[in-house]
C-alpha positions in Angstrom: -10.8 -8.8 -8.6 -10.0 -6.9 -5.4 -7.4 -8.2 -2.9 -8.5 -8.4 0.7 -6.6 -6.8 3.6 -6.4 -10.2 5.2 -4.5 -11.7 2.2 -0.8 -12.2 3.0 1.5 -9.4 1.7 3.6 -12.1 0.0 0.6 -13.0 -2.1 0.1 -9.3 -2.8 3.7 -9.0 -4.0 3.3 -11.9 -6.3 0.1 -10.3 -7.8 1.9 -7.0 -8.3 4.8 -8.6 -10.0 2.6 -10.5 -12.4 0.6 -7.4 -13.3 3.5 -4.9 -12.9 1.3 -2.2 -11.3 -0.3 -1.3 -8.1 -2.8 -3.4 -6.2 -6.0 -2.1 -4.7 -6.5 -3.2 -1.1 -10.1 -3.5 -0.1 -11.6 -4.2 3.3 -14.3 -6.6 4.4 -16.7 -3.8 3.4 -15.5 -4.1 -0.3 -14.4 -0.5 -0.2 -11.0 0.7 -1.3 -8.6 1.0 1.7 -5.4 1.7 -0.1 -2.9 0.5 -2.7 0.4 -1.4 -2.6 2.9 -0.9 -5.5 5.8 -3.0 -6.7 7.9 0.0 -5.8 6.7 0.0 -2.2 7.8 -3.6 -1.9 11.2 -3.4 -3.7 12.4 0.1 -2.8 10.9 0.5 0.6 11.4 -3.0 1.9 13.7 -5.4 0.1 16.4 -2.8 -0.9 16.6 -1.9 2.8 16.9 -5.6 3.8 13.5 -5.7 5.5 10.8 -8.3 5.2 7.8 -6.6 3.4 5.4 -8.8 5.5 6.7 -7.0 8.6 6.6 -3.4 7.4 4.3 -0.8 8.9 1.4 0.4 6.7 0.4 4.1 6.6 -3.0 5.5 5.7 -5.1 8.6 5.8 -8.8 8.6 6.4 -11.1 9.4 3.5 -12.5 12.1 5.8 -9.1 13.8 6.3 -8.6 17.4 5.2 -6.1 18.2 2.4 -3.5 19.5 4.9 -3.5 16.1 6.8 -3.2 14.2 3.5 -0.3 16.4 2.4 1.5 16.0 5.7 1.3 12.2 5.5 2.5 12.2 1.9 5.5 14.3 2.9 6.2 12.5 6.2 6.1 9.0 4.6 7.3 9.9 1.1 4.1 8.5 -0.5 4.0 8.8 -4.3 0.5 7.6 -5.2 -3.0 7.9 -3.8 -5.9 5.7 -4.7 
């Protein structure tokens, strides 16, 4: 079952914890829009004292060239791509 973008991040966190892996995030078009990992929630939010529901999301268009993708990975310390 795919999670919807409109689903609260708190619910996404609960799903990630129960499965102990990343969650696919799909849009209204039922296409993959990204992933959220338990590491994203714990290391990037909670460990820094932030509310994960208030964090900024980063993405790269599927049409982006490899240089743009690599730049975003480096700039935002992204570890996984869908």
